[in-house]
Backbone atoms as SQL, in Angstrom:
CREATE TABLE atoms (id INTEGER PRIMARY KEY, chain TEXT, resi INTEGER, resn TEXT, atom TEXT, x REAL, y REAL, z REAL);
INSERT INTO atoms VALUES
  (1, 'A', 1, 'MET', 'N', 20.821, -3.406, 6.499),
  (2, 'A', 1, 'MET', 'CA', 20.826, -4.383, 5.642),
  (3, 'A', 1, 'MET', 'C', 20.278, -5.366, 5.751),
  (4, 'A', 2, 'LYS', 'N', 19.944, -6.110, 6.803),
  (5, 'A', 2, 'LYS', 'CA', 19.788, -7.359, 7.363),
  (6, 'A', 2, 'LYS', 'C', 18.131, -7.095, 7.402),
  (7, 'A', 3, 'ARG', 'N', 17.554, -6.027, 7.683),
  (8, 'A', 3, 'ARG', 'CA', 15.829, -6.194, 7.478),
  (9, 'A', 3, 'ARG', 'C', 15.633, -5.939, 6.281),
  (10, 'A', 4, 'ILE', 'N', 16.230, -5.304, 5.154),
  (11, 'A', 4, 'ILE', 'CA', 15.851, -5.204, 3.827),
  (12, 'A', 4, 'ILE', 'C', 15.772, -6.951, 3.284),
  (13, 'A', 5, 'PHE', 'N', 16.794, -7.517, 3.612),
  (14, 'A', 5, 'PHE', 'CA', 16.935, -8.822, 3.195),
  (15, 'A', 5, 'PHE', 'C', 15.803, -9.751, 3.739),
  (16, 'A', 6, 'VAL', 'N', 15.447, -9.460, 5.004),
  (17, 'A', 6, 'VAL', 'CA', 14.305, -10.101, 5.556),
  (18, 'A', 6, 'VAL', 'C', 12.955, -9.814, 4.901),
  (19, 'A', 7, 'PHE', 'N', 12.962, -8.477, 4.711),
  (20, 'A', 7, 'PHE', 'CA', 11.614, -8.043, 3.892),
  (21, 'A', 7, 'PHE', 'C', 11.663, -8.663, 2.516),
  (22, 'A', 8, 'GLY', 'N', 12.609, -8.507, 1.816),
  (23, 'A', 8, 'GLY', 'CA', 12.808, -9.256, 0.740),
  (24, 'A', 8, 'GLY', 'C', 12.321, -10.661, 0.625),
  (25, 'A', 9, 'ALA', 'N', 12.845, -11.533, 1.414),
  (26, 'A', 9, 'ALA', 'CA', 12.674, -12.726, 1.708),
  (27, 'A', 9, 'ALA', 'C', 11.296, -13.016, 2.001),
  (28, 'A', 10, 'VAL', 'N', 10.454, -12.481, 2.831),
  (29, 'A', 10, 'VAL', 'CA', 9.279, -12.812, 3.428),
  (30, 'A', 10, 'VAL', 'C', 8.090, -12.421, 2.244),
  (31, 'A', 11, 'LEU', 'N', 8.637, -11.249, 1.421),
  (32, 'A', 11, 'LEU', 'CA', 7.878, -10.987, 0.281),
  (33, 'A', 11, 'LEU', 'C', 7.765, -11.837, -0.980),
  (34, 'A', 12, 'LEU', 'N', 9.101, -12.522, -0.960),
  (35, 'A', 12, 'LEU', 'CA', 8.816, -13.810, -2.264),
  (36, 'A', 12, 'LEU', 'C', 8.689, -14.972, -1.690),
  (37, 'A', 13, 'LEU', 'N', 8.577, -15.200, -0.476),
  (38, 'A', 13, 'LEU', 'CA', 8.026, -16.599, -0.264),
  (39, 'A', 13, 'LEU', 'C', 6.632, -16.316, -0.120),
  (40, 'A', 14, 'LEU', 'N', 6.017, -15.243, 0.573),
  (41, 'A', 14, 'LEU', 'CA', 4.466, -15.011, 0.392),
  (42, 'A', 14, 'LEU', 'C', 3.931, -14.742, -0.693),
  (43, 'A', 15, 'VAL', 'N', 4.762, -14.448, -1.882),
  (44, 'A', 15, 'VAL', 'CA', 3.675, -14.153, -3.059),
  (45, 'A', 15, 'VAL', 'C', 2.992, -15.174, -3.568),
  (46, 'A', 16, 'GLY', 'N', 3.477, -16.534, -4.034),
  (47, 'A', 16, 'GLY', 'CA', 2.431, -17.159, -4.289),
  (48, 'A', 16, 'GLY', 'C', 1.371, -17.745, -3.461),
  (49, 'A', 17, 'CYS', 'N', 1.538, -17.283, -2.078),
  (50, 'A', 17, 'CYS', 'CA', 0.520, -17.830, -1.190),
  (51, 'A', 17, 'CYS', 'C', -1.090, -16.899, -1.247),
  (52, 'A', 18, 'SER', 'N', -0.993, -16.007, -2.123),
  (53, 'A', 18, 'SER', 'CA', -2.196, -14.927, -2.030),
  (54, 'A', 18, 'SER', 'C', -2.965, -15.617, -2.716),
  (55, 'A', 19, 'ARG', 'N', -2.982, -16.604, -3.558),
  (56, 'A', 19, 'ARG', 'CA', -3.999, -17.320, -4.385),
  (57, 'A', 19, 'ARG', 'C', -4.834, -18.155, -3.505),
  (58, 'A', 20, 'GLY', 'N', -6.204, -17.857, -3.820),
  (59, 'A', 20, 'GLY', 'CA', -7.153, -18.747, -3.083),
  (60, 'A', 20, 'GLY', 'C', -7.765, -17.921, -1.893),
  (61, 'A', 21, 'LYS', 'N', -7.095, -16.837, -1.565),
  (62, 'A', 21, 'LYS', 'CA', -7.800, -15.983, -0.280),
  (63, 'A', 21, 'LYS', 'C', -8.563, -15.036, -0.769),
  (64, 'A', 22, 'SER', 'N', -9.657, -14.931, -0.031),
  (65, 'A', 22, 'SER', 'CA', -10.776, -13.539, -0.343),
  (66, 'A', 22, 'SER', 'C', -10.332, -12.405, -0.230),
  (67, 'A', 23, 'THR', 'N', -10.743, -11.699, -0.599),
  (68, 'A', 23, 'THR', 'CA', -10.394, -10.237, -0.020),
  (69, 'A', 23, 'THR', 'C', -10.719, -9.981, 1.458),
  (70, 'A', 24, 'ALA', 'N', -11.833, -10.453, 1.723),
  (71, 'A', 24, 'ALA', 'CA', -12.085, -10.182, 3.355),
  (72, 'A', 24, 'ALA', 'C', -11.045, -11.098, 4.140),
  (73, 'A', 25, 'ASP', 'N', -10.552, -12.125, 3.372),
  (74, 'A', 25, 'ASP', 'CA', -9.299, -12.751, 4.582),
  (75, 'A', 25, 'ASP', 'C', -8.103, -11.774, 4.479),
  (76, 'A', 26, 'TRP', 'N', -7.809, -11.182, 3.311),
  (77, 'A', 26, 'TRP', 'CA', -6.486, -10.137, 3.195),
  (78, 'A', 26, 'TRP', 'C', -6.898, -8.866, 4.040),
  (79, 'A', 27, 'LEU', 'N', -8.127, -8.336, 3.884),
  (80, 'A', 27, 'LEU', 'CA', -8.695, -7.023, 4.715),
  (81, 'A', 27, 'LEU', 'C', -8.495, -7.384, 6.166),
  (82, 'A', 28, 'GLU', 'N', -8.643, -8.837, 7.045),
  (83, 'A', 28, 'GLU', 'CA', -8.631, -9.105, 8.136),
  (84, 'A', 28, 'GLU', 'C', -7.196, -9.166, 8.307),
  (85, 'A', 29, 'LYS', 'N', -6.233, -9.811, 7.549),
  (86, 'A', 29, 'LYS', 'CA', -4.903, -9.963, 7.926),
  (87, 'A', 29, 'LYS', 'C', -4.096, -8.529, 8.031),
  (88, 'A', 30, 'LEU', 'N', -4.902, -7.574, 6.991),
  (89, 'A', 30, 'LEU', 'CA', -4.105, -6.062, 7.551),
  (90, 'A', 30, 'LEU', 'C', -4.023, -5.686, 8.669),
  (91, 'A', 31, 'HIS', 'N', -4.837, -6.390, 9.777),
  (92, 'A', 31, 'HIS', 'CA', -5.027, -5.929, 11.008),
  (93, 'A', 31, 'HIS', 'C', -3.913, -6.883, 11.947),
  (94, 'A', 32, 'SER', 'N', -3.528, -7.518, 11.354),
  (95, 'A', 32, 'SER', 'CA', -2.752, -8.618, 12.488),
  (96, 'A', 32, 'SER', 'C', -1.688, -8.043, 13.235),
  (97, 'A', 33, 'GLN', 'N', -1.157, -8.500, 14.414),
  (98, 'A', 33, 'GLN', 'CA', -0.466, -8.055, 15.356),
  (99, 'A', 33, 'GLN', 'C', 1.357, -7.995, 14.526),
  (100, 'A', 34, 'ASP', 'N', 1.180, -8.986, 13.485),
  (101, 'A', 34, 'ASP', 'CA', 2.610, -9.511, 12.958),
  (102, 'A', 34, 'ASP', 'C', 2.811, -8.516, 11.580),
  (103, 'A', 35, 'SER', 'N', 3.795, -8.058, 11.565),
  (104, 'A', 35, 'SER', 'CA', 3.715, -7.016, 10.350),
  (105, 'A', 35, 'SER', 'C', 4.278, -7.469, 9.314),
  (106, 'A', 36, 'ALA', 'N', 4.800, -8.607, 9.258),
  (107, 'A', 36, 'ALA', 'CA', 5.102, -9.485, 8.020),
  (108, 'A', 36, 'ALA', 'C', 3.600, -9.627, 7.226),
  (109, 'A', 37, 'VAL', 'N', 2.755, -10.194, 8.187),
  (110, 'A', 37, 'VAL', 'CA', 1.332, -10.676, 7.590),
  (111, 'A', 37, 'VAL', 'C', 0.879, -9.421, 7.167),
  (112, 'A', 38, 'ARG', 'N', 0.798, -8.290, 8.006),
  (113, 'A', 38, 'ARG', 'CA', 0.132, -6.752, 7.608),
  (114, 'A', 38, 'ARG', 'C', 0.779, -6.586, 6.079),
  (115, 'A', 39, 'LEU', 'N', 1.969, -6.776, 5.914),
  (116, 'A', 39, 'LEU', 'CA', 2.656, -6.321, 4.816),
  (117, 'A', 39, 'LEU', 'C', 2.076, -7.067, 3.425),
  (118, 'A', 40, 'HIS', 'N', 2.262, -8.257, 3.803),
  (119, 'A', 40, 'HIS', 'CA', 1.661, -9.284, 2.662),
  (120, 'A', 40, 'HIS', 'C', 0.522, -9.080, 2.456),
  (121, 'A', 41, 'ALA', 'N', -0.539, -8.544, 3.177),
  (122, 'A', 41, 'ALA', 'CA', -1.925, -8.327, 3.087),
  (123, 'A', 41, 'ALA', 'C', -2.146, -6.887, 2.145),
  (124, 'A', 42, 'ALA', 'N', -0.903, -6.265, 2.313),
  (125, 'A', 42, 'ALA', 'CA', -1.187, -5.062, 1.750),
  (126, 'A', 42, 'ALA', 'C', -0.703, -4.921, 0.319),
  (127, 'A', 43, 'ASN', 'N', 0.332, -5.783, 0.133),
  (128, 'A', 43, 'ASN', 'CA', 0.685, -6.344, -1.418),
  (129, 'A', 43, 'ASN', 'C', -0.560, -7.170, -1.971),
  (130, 'A', 44, 'ALA', 'N', -1.372, -7.925, -1.193),
  (131, 'A', 44, 'ALA', 'CA', -1.924, -8.963, -1.704),
  (132, 'A', 44, 'ALA', 'C', -3.278, -7.788, -2.507),
  (133, 'A', 45, 'LEU', 'N', -3.590, -6.855, -1.713),
  (134, 'A', 45, 'LEU', 'CA', -4.765, -6.224, -1.781),
  (135, 'A', 45, 'LEU', 'C', -4.747, -5.136, -3.043),
  (136, 'A', 46, 'GLY', 'N', -3.464, -4.884, -2.965),
  (137, 'A', 46, 'GLY', 'CA', -3.203, -4.156, -4.542),
  (138, 'A', 46, 'GLY', 'C', -3.687, -4.774, -5.576),
  (139, 'A', 47, 'GLU', 'N', -3.482, -5.841, -5.717),
  (140, 'A', 47, 'GLU', 'CA', -4.177, -7.150, -6.857),
  (141, 'A', 47, 'GLU', 'C', -5.790, -7.366, -6.891),
  (142, 'A', 48, 'ARG', 'N', -6.116, -6.434, -5.915),
  (143, 'A', 48, 'ARG', 'CA', -7.801, -6.662, -5.783),
  (144, 'A', 48, 'ARG', 'C', -8.465, -5.126, -6.612),
  (145, 'A', 49, 'LYS', 'N', -7.901, -4.823, -7.832),
  (146, 'A', 49, 'LYS', 'CA', -8.603, -3.789, -8.023),
  (147, 'A', 49, 'LYS', 'C', -10.051, -3.776, -8.622),
  (148, 'A', 50, 'ALA', 'N', -10.581, -4.951, -9.003),
  (149, 'A', 50, 'ALA', 'CA', -12.167, -4.903, -8.980),
  (150, 'A', 50, 'ALA', 'C', -13.025, -4.789, -7.756),
  (151, 'A', 51, 'GLU', 'N', -12.193, -4.811, -6.923),
  (152, 'A', 51, 'GLU', 'CA', -12.663, -4.436, -5.427),
  (153, 'A', 51, 'GLU', 'C', -12.300, -3.391, -4.835),
  (154, 'A', 52, 'ALA', 'N', -11.976, -2.540, -5.580),
  (155, 'A', 52, 'ALA', 'CA', -11.602, -0.881, -4.790),
  (156, 'A', 52, 'ALA', 'C', -12.221, -0.234, -3.807),
  (157, 'A', 53, 'GLN', 'N', -13.575, -0.690, -4.066),
  (158, 'A', 53, 'GLN', 'CA', -14.356, -0.048, -3.203),
  (159, 'A', 53, 'GLN', 'C', -14.304, -0.488, -1.733),
  (160, 'A', 54, 'ALA', 'N', -14.136, -1.829, -1.522),
  (161, 'A', 54, 'ALA', 'CA', -13.664, -2.255, -0.299),
  (162, 'A', 54, 'ALA', 'C', -12.053, -2.163, 0.281),
  (163, 'A', 55, 'VAL', 'N', -11.214, -2.257, -1.040),
  (164, 'A', 55, 'VAL', 'CA', -10.062, -2.393, -0.855),
  (165, 'A', 55, 'VAL', 'C', -9.002, -0.900, -0.411),
  (166, 'A', 56, 'VAL', 'N', -9.721, 0.336, -1.221),
  (167, 'A', 56, 'VAL', 'CA', -9.167, 1.363, -1.300),
  (168, 'A', 56, 'VAL', 'C', -8.986, 2.143, 0.538),
  (169, 'A', 57, 'PRO', 'N', -10.046, 1.917, 1.133),
  (170, 'A', 57, 'PRO', 'CA', -10.076, 2.375, 2.545),
  (171, 'A', 57, 'PRO', 'C', -9.442, 1.980, 3.381),
  (172, 'A', 58, 'ALA', 'N', -9.246, 0.404, 3.239),
  (173, 'A', 58, 'ALA', 'CA', -8.598, -0.124, 4.255),
  (174, 'A', 58, 'ALA', 'C', -6.500, 0.018, 3.969),
  (175, 'A', 59, 'LEU', 'N', -6.383, 0.291, 2.696),
  (176, 'A', 59, 'LEU', 'CA', -5.118, 0.707, 2.476),
  (177, 'A', 59, 'LEU', 'C', -4.770, 1.957, 2.570),
  (178, 'A', 60, 'SER', 'N', -5.770, 2.834, 2.331),
  (179, 'A', 60, 'SER', 'CA', -5.474, 4.305, 3.075),
  (180, 'A', 60, 'SER', 'C', -5.145, 4.431, 4.436),
  (181, 'A', 61, 'GLU', 'N', -5.806, 3.472, 5.091),
  (182, 'A', 61, 'GLU', 'CA', -5.567, 3.192, 6.772),
  (183, 'A', 61, 'GLU', 'C', -4.204, 2.940, 7.086),
  (184, 'A', 62, 'ALA', 'N', -4.000, 2.031, 6.178),
  (185, 'A', 62, 'ALA', 'CA', -3.006, 1.384, 6.129),
  (186, 'A', 62, 'ALA', 'C', -1.419, 2.185, 6.163),
  (187, 'A', 63, 'LEU', 'N', -1.765, 3.293, 5.416),
  (188, 'A', 63, 'LEU', 'CA', -0.468, 4.419, 5.300),
  (189, 'A', 63, 'LEU', 'C', -0.271, 4.813, 6.561),
  (190, 'A', 64, 'LYS', 'N', -1.031, 4.903, 7.755),
  (191, 'A', 64, 'LYS', 'CA', -0.818, 4.931, 8.823),
  (192, 'A', 64, 'LYS', 'C', -0.066, 4.214, 9.823),
  (193, 'A', 65, 'ASP', 'N', -0.020, 3.084, 9.289),
  (194, 'A', 65, 'ASP', 'CA', 0.715, 1.502, 10.297),
  (195, 'A', 65, 'ASP', 'C', 1.881, 1.982, 10.908),
  (196, 'A', 66, 'ARG', 'N', 2.205, 1.342, 11.633),
  (197, 'A', 66, 'ARG', 'CA', 3.247, 1.441, 12.780),
  (198, 'A', 66, 'ARG', 'C', 4.605, 1.055, 11.788),
  (199, 'A', 67, 'ASP', 'N', 4.581, 0.323, 10.895),
  (200, 'A', 67, 'ASP', 'CA', 5.647, -0.019, 10.501),
  (201, 'A', 67, 'ASP', 'C', 5.804, 0.372, 8.823),
  (202, 'A', 68, 'ALA', 'N', 7.137, 1.295, 8.661),
  (203, 'A', 68, 'ALA', 'CA', 7.073, 1.792, 7.332),
  (204, 'A', 68, 'ALA', 'C', 7.258, 0.743, 6.351),
  (205, 'A', 69, 'PHE', 'N', 7.512, -0.376, 6.179),
  (206, 'A', 69, 'PHE', 'CA', 7.174, -1.193, 5.253),
  (207, 'A', 69, 'PHE', 'C', 6.127, -1.427, 4.651),
  (208, 'A', 70, 'VAL', 'N', 5.074, -1.666, 5.621),
  (209, 'A', 70, 'VAL', 'CA', 3.544, -1.557, 5.658),
  (210, 'A', 70, 'VAL', 'C', 3.079, -0.569, 4.611),
  (211, 'A', 71, 'ARG', 'N', 3.502, 0.675, 5.610),
  (212, 'A', 71, 'ARG', 'CA', 3.106, 1.983, 4.801),
  (213, 'A', 71, 'ARG', 'C', 3.488, 2.293, 3.653),
  (214, 'A', 72, 'ARG', 'N', 4.576, 1.804, 3.028),
  (215, 'A', 72, 'ARG', 'CA', 5.259, 1.852, 1.704),
  (216, 'A', 72, 'ARG', 'C', 4.575, 1.048, 0.759),
  (217, 'A', 73, 'GLU', 'N', 4.292, -0.277, 1.199),
  (218, 'A', 73, 'GLU', 'CA', 3.885, -1.248, 0.618),
  (219, 'A', 73, 'GLU', 'C', 1.960, -0.906, 0.297),
  (220, 'A', 74, 'ALA', 'N', 1.480, -0.187, 1.333),
  (221, 'A', 74, 'ALA', 'CA', -0.106, 0.300, 1.307),
  (222, 'A', 74, 'ALA', 'C', 0.020, 1.201, -0.016),
  (223, 'A', 75, 'ALA', 'N', 1.011, 2.102, 0.003),
  (224, 'A', 75, 'ALA', 'CA', 1.003, 2.925, -1.300),
  (225, 'A', 75, 'ALA', 'C', 1.282, 2.816, -2.498),
  (226, 'A', 76, 'HIS', 'N', 2.279, 1.912, -2.669),
  (227, 'A', 76, 'HIS', 'CA', 2.469, 1.037, -3.771),
  (228, 'A', 76, 'HIS', 'C', 1.151, 0.354, -4.407),
  (229, 'A', 77, 'SER', 'N', 0.390, -0.268, -3.251),
  (230, 'A', 77, 'SER', 'CA', -0.559, -1.113, -3.768),
  (231, 'A', 77, 'SER', 'C', -1.934, -0.216, -4.258),
  (232, 'A', 78, 'LEU', 'N', -1.884, 1.103, -3.740),
  (233, 'A', 78, 'LEU', 'CA', -2.739, 2.220, -3.973),
  (234, 'A', 78, 'LEU', 'C', -2.423, 2.642, -5.293),
  (235, 'A', 79, 'GLY', 'N', -1.333, 2.826, -5.571),
  (236, 'A', 79, 'GLY', 'CA', -0.784, 3.093, -7.243),
  (237, 'A', 79, 'GLY', 'C', -1.169, 2.061, -8.218),
  (238, 'A', 80, 'ARG', 'N', -1.103, 1.023, -7.821),
  (239, 'A', 80, 'ARG', 'CA', -1.316, -0.264, -8.915),
  (240, 'A', 80, 'ARG', 'C', -2.930, -0.490, -8.992),
  (241, 'A', 81, 'ILE', 'N', -3.692, -0.023, -8.175),
  (242, 'A', 81, 'ILE', 'CA', -5.095, 0.198, -8.473),
  (243, 'A', 81, 'ILE', 'C', -5.227, 1.282, -9.401),
  (244, 'A', 82, 'GLY', 'N', -4.422, 2.412, -9.180),
  (245, 'A', 82, 'GLY', 'CA', -4.764, 3.151, -10.387),
  (246, 'A', 82, 'GLY', 'C', -6.056, 4.328, -9.957),
  (247, 'A', 83, 'PRO', 'N', -6.379, 4.858, -10.823),
  (248, 'A', 83, 'PRO', 'CA', -7.508, 5.905, -10.917),
  (249, 'A', 83, 'PRO', 'C', -8.831, 5.309, -10.016),
  (250, 'A', 84, 'GLU', 'N', -8.824, 4.096, -9.876),
  (251, 'A', 84, 'GLU', 'CA', -10.010, 3.516, -8.916),
  (252, 'A', 84, 'GLU', 'C', -9.754, 3.843, -7.457),
  (253, 'A', 85, 'ALA', 'N', -8.333, 4.413, -7.487),
  (254, 'A', 85, 'ALA', 'CA', -8.345, 4.770, -5.893),
  (255, 'A', 85, 'ALA', 'C', -8.335, 6.184, -5.555),
  (256, 'A', 86, 'LYS', 'N', -8.797, 6.953, -6.171),
  (257, 'A', 86, 'LYS', 'CA', -8.792, 8.329, -6.181),
  (258, 'A', 86, 'LYS', 'C', -9.384, 8.829, -4.687),
  (259, 'A', 87, 'GLN', 'N', -10.090, 8.083, -4.120),
  (260, 'A', 87, 'GLN', 'CA', -10.583, 8.591, -2.687),
  (261, 'A', 87, 'GLN', 'C', -9.458, 8.466, -1.601),
  (262, 'A', 88, 'ALA', 'N', -8.384, 7.720, -2.084),
  (263, 'A', 88, 'ALA', 'CA', -7.171, 7.585, -1.372),
  (264, 'A', 88, 'ALA', 'C', -6.244, 8.887, -1.423),
  (265, 'A', 89, 'VAL', 'N', -6.546, 9.465, -2.236),
  (266, 'A', 89, 'VAL', 'CA', -5.859, 10.889, -2.374),
  (267, 'A', 89, 'VAL', 'C', -5.349, 11.681, -1.275),
  (268, 'A', 90, 'PRO', 'N', -6.288, 12.415, -0.357),
  (269, 'A', 90, 'PRO', 'CA', -5.976, 12.762, 1.082),
  (270, 'A', 90, 'PRO', 'C', -4.968, 11.957, 1.650),
  (271, 'A', 91, 'ALA', 'N', -5.053, 10.819, 2.151),
  (272, 'A', 91, 'ALA', 'CA', -4.515, 9.802, 2.693),
  (273, 'A', 91, 'ALA', 'C', -2.969, 9.998, 2.165),
  (274, 'A', 92, 'LEU', 'N', -3.035, 9.334, 0.891),
  (275, 'A', 92, 'LEU', 'CA', -1.507, 9.565, 0.102),
  (276, 'A', 92, 'LEU', 'C', -0.829, 11.252, 0.096),
  (277, 'A', 93, 'LEU', 'N', -1.617, 12.266, 0.422),
  (278, 'A', 93, 'LEU', 'CA', -1.101, 13.440, 0.329),
  (279, 'A', 93, 'LEU', 'C', -0.502, 13.740, 1.761),
  (280, 'A', 94, 'ALA', 'N', -1.354, 13.278, 2.723),
  (281, 'A', 94, 'ALA', 'CA', -0.305, 13.121, 4.026),
  (282, 'A', 94, 'ALA', 'C', 0.748, 12.324, 4.424),
  (283, 'A', 95, 'ALA', 'N', 0.548, 11.112, 3.633),
  (284, 'A', 95, 'ALA', 'CA', 1.801, 10.293, 3.370),
  (285, 'A', 95, 'ALA', 'C', 3.028, 10.867, 2.844),
  (286, 'A', 96, 'THR', 'N', 2.851, 11.870, 2.077),
  (287, 'A', 96, 'THR', 'CA', 4.264, 12.572, 1.179),
  (288, 'A', 96, 'THR', 'C', 4.900, 13.047, 2.211),
  (289, 'A', 97, 'GLN', 'N', 4.121, 13.304, 3.870),
  (290, 'A', 97, 'GLN', 'CA', 5.086, 13.926, 4.900),
  (291, 'A', 97, 'GLN', 'C', 5.603, 13.122, 5.531),
  (292, 'A', 98, 'ASP', 'N', 5.538, 11.491, 5.259),
  (293, 'A', 98, 'ASP', 'CA', 6.019, 10.727, 6.422),
  (294, 'A', 98, 'ASP', 'C', 7.313, 11.033, 6.625),
  (295, 'A', 99, 'ARG', 'N', 7.721, 10.283, 7.890),
  (296, 'A', 99, 'ARG', 'CA', 9.428, 10.585, 8.469),
  (297, 'A', 99, 'ARG', 'C', 9.933, 9.742, 7.816),
  (298, 'A', 100, 'GLN', 'N', 9.600, 8.939, 6.733),
  (299, 'A', 100, 'GLN', 'CA', 10.560, 7.919, 6.075),
  (300, 'A', 100, 'GLN', 'C', 10.656, 8.418, 4.756),
  (301, 'A', 101, 'PRO', 'N', 11.671, 8.359, 3.726),
  (302, 'A', 101, 'PRO', 'CA', 11.697, 8.991, 2.773),
  (303, 'A', 101, 'PRO', 'C', 11.271, 7.814, 1.893),
  (304, 'A', 102, 'LYS', 'N', 11.263, 6.755, 1.851),
  (305, 'A', 102, 'LYS', 'CA', 10.839, 5.673, 1.060),
  (306, 'A', 102, 'LYS', 'C', 9.240, 5.555, 0.850),
  (307, 'A', 103, 'VAL', 'N', 8.588, 5.946, 2.219),
  (308, 'A', 103, 'VAL', 'CA', 7.208, 5.966, 2.146),
  (309, 'A', 103, 'VAL', 'C', 6.829, 7.119, 1.105),
  (310, 'A', 104, 'ARG', 'N', 7.488, 8.513, 1.718),
  (311, 'A', 104, 'ARG', 'CA', 7.299, 9.651, 0.730),
  (312, 'A', 104, 'ARG', 'C', 7.153, 9.476, -0.686),
  (313, 'A', 105, 'GLN', 'N', 8.457, 8.703, -0.999),
  (314, 'A', 105, 'GLN', 'CA', 8.215, 8.399, -2.285),
  (315, 'A', 105, 'GLN', 'C', 7.341, 7.524, -3.231),
  (316, 'A', 106, 'ALA', 'N', 6.854, 6.567, -2.342),
  (317, 'A', 106, 'ALA', 'CA', 5.815, 5.486, -2.782),
  (318, 'A', 106, 'ALA', 'C', 4.685, 6.431, -3.000),
  (319, 'A', 107, 'ALA', 'N', 4.326, 7.215, -1.926),
  (320, 'A', 107, 'ALA', 'CA', 3.168, 7.929, -1.988),
  (321, 'A', 107, 'ALA', 'C', 3.087, 8.812, -3.041),
  (322, 'A', 108, 'ALA', 'N', 4.134, 9.884, -3.106),
  (323, 'A', 108, 'ALA', 'CA', 3.959, 10.586, -4.478),
  (324, 'A', 108, 'ALA', 'C', 3.905, 9.670, -5.594),
  (325, 'A', 109, 'GLN', 'N', 4.556, 8.557, -5.818),
  (326, 'A', 109, 'GLN', 'CA', 4.306, 8.042, -6.955),
  (327, 'A', 109, 'GLN', 'C', 3.153, 7.190, -7.198),
  (328, 'A', 110, 'ALA', 'N', 2.342, 6.752, -6.243),
  (329, 'A', 110, 'ALA', 'CA', 1.174, 6.512, -6.245),
  (330, 'A', 110, 'ALA', 'C', 0.151, 7.684, -6.721),
  (331, 'A', 111, 'LEU', 'N', 0.242, 8.606, -6.147),
  (332, 'A', 111, 'LEU', 'CA', -0.568, 9.853, -6.373),
  (333, 'A', 111, 'LEU', 'C', -0.353, 10.075, -8.256),
  (334, 'A', 112, 'LYS', 'N', 0.843, 9.919, -8.731),
  (335, 'A', 112, 'LYS', 'CA', 1.008, 10.032, -10.217),
  (336, 'A', 112, 'LYS', 'C', 0.405, 8.630, -10.886),
  (337, 'A', 113, 'GLN', 'N', 0.282, 7.651, -10.356),
  (338, 'A', 113, 'GLN', 'CA', -0.335, 6.780, -10.733),
  (339, 'A', 113, 'GLN', 'C', -2.024, 6.716, -10.933),
  (340, 'A', 114, 'ILE', 'N', -2.465, 7.275, -10.043),
  (341, 'A', 114, 'ILE', 'CA', -3.834, 7.578, -9.600),
  (342, 'A', 114, 'ILE', 'C', -4.321, 8.813, -10.442),
  (343, 'A', 115, 'ASP', 'N', -3.736, 9.868, -10.422),
  (344, 'A', 115, 'ASP', 'CA', -4.362, 10.967, -11.232),
  (345, 'A', 115, 'ASP', 'C', -3.026, 11.895, -11.475),
  (346, 'A', 116, 'PRO', 'N', -2.457, 11.604, -12.725),
  (347, 'A', 116, 'PRO', 'CA', -1.065, 12.013, -13.249),
  (348, 'A', 116, 'PRO', 'C', -1.296, 13.693, -13.368),
  (349, 'A', 117, 'ASP', 'N', -2.514, 14.023, -13.617),
  (350, 'A', 117, 'ASP', 'CA', -2.732, 15.391, -13.642),
  (351, 'A', 117, 'ASP', 'C', -2.698, 16.260, -12.549),
  (352, 'A', 118, 'GLY', 'N', -3.130, 15.870, -11.584),
  (353, 'A', 118, 'GLY', 'CA', -3.605, 16.330, -10.400),
  (354, 'A', 118, 'GLY', 'C', -2.357, 16.135, -9.162),
  (355, 'A', 119, 'ALA', 'N', -1.539, 15.037, -9.679),
  (356, 'A', 119, 'ALA', 'CA', -0.063, 14.823, -8.972),
  (357, 'A', 119, 'ALA', 'C', 0.689, 16.083, -8.821),
  (358, 'A', 120, 'GLY', 'N', 0.985, 16.528, -10.084),
  (359, 'A', 120, 'GLY', 'CA', 1.516, 17.945, -10.142),
  (360, 'A', 120, 'GLY', 'C', 1.178, 19.241, -9.514),
  (361, 'A', 121, 'LYS', 'N', -0.252, 18.990, -9.461),
  (362, 'A', 121, 'LYS', 'CA', -0.524, 20.424, -8.708),
  (363, 'A', 121, 'LYS', 'C', -0.434, 20.278, -7.215),
  (364, 'A', 122, 'THR', 'N', -0.054, 18.807, -6.479),
  (365, 'A', 122, 'THR', 'CA', -0.165, 18.762, -5.386),
  (366, 'A', 122, 'THR', 'C', 1.396, 18.910, -4.760),
  (367, 'A', 123, 'GLY', 'N', 2.356, 19.104, -6.038),
  (368, 'A', 123, 'GLY', 'CA', 3.967, 18.831, -5.906),
  (369, 'A', 123, 'GLY', 'C', 4.403, 17.254, -5.664),
  (370, 'A', 124, 'ALA', 'N', 3.718, 16.464, -6.084),
  (371, 'A', 124, 'ALA', 'CA', 4.046, 15.260, -6.017),
  (372, 'A', 124, 'ALA', 'C', 5.291, 15.112, -7.096),
  (373, 'A', 125, 'ARG', 'N', 6.489, 14.563, -6.934),
  (374, 'A', 125, 'ARG', 'CA', 7.331, 14.493, -7.990),
  (375, 'A', 125, 'ARG', 'C', 7.241, 13.108, -8.738);
C-alpha cells in the first residue's frame, strides 16, 4: 500500500514538470538509474504522439524495465499514442505475458487502443 501511495505522489508531483522539456530530454530520462524518473519519463512520452517515430521504440524497450510501474506506464503511454504506435504491437504482445498482472492488463488495453480489431485476434481482452 505504501508503494502505491509513493507512486501516486511522485506521479502527481511530476505531472506539471513535463512542460518545457524536449522529447530528447524525456528519452534520456527513460534510462535514468532512478525508477521514479523513468516512470515520469514514460508518462511524459505518452503525450508526444506527434513524435511517435522516436518515442514508440523507446517505450517499447521500457516494457522490459526492471520496475513494474515503469513497464505498466510504458504500456499506458503506448496506448495513449494509439494507432501511431503500431510498431509496438510485438513488444506489447510479449508484455501480455508479464509476471505482474497490472502490466499484463495495461498491455492488453494498449493493444486495444492501438488496433481494436487486431487486439481481439491476439487474445487481448
